[in-house]
Steps between C-alpha positions, in 0.01 A plus 500: 500500500334221304689309231270634226572857611874432485468355150289793378750747646784319323311492169438874525874570512537386139281787381777736613796290384784652299482214250158448345341172594317333211129448566502158332724247327409634156635845588820348638549293185435804279767701683748212476442469125523876441826552692688244284762423764557851630392611846534148634536631856165678470339195339628280781362736765164517322484120491592470868237754601237332281575161655488644851161661436361177354622308808344754736169480314504120528568514873220756542258272313596203718454702817169634382369156409594367843324791668176459299 
């Protein structure tokens, strides 16, 4: 299995995650502001998932640019 296929498979798992993963930083910030200190565990998980997705996207871009 190619690295890009592994990354795409991993990214797809977040569509079925129990905790919603924000699509962008603005959505994450909006949730953080709206929760006003409650649901910190959920906020933390959302932030972790968002960061992981952003890292995977960066790796995928680097791999793609090296293969082009």
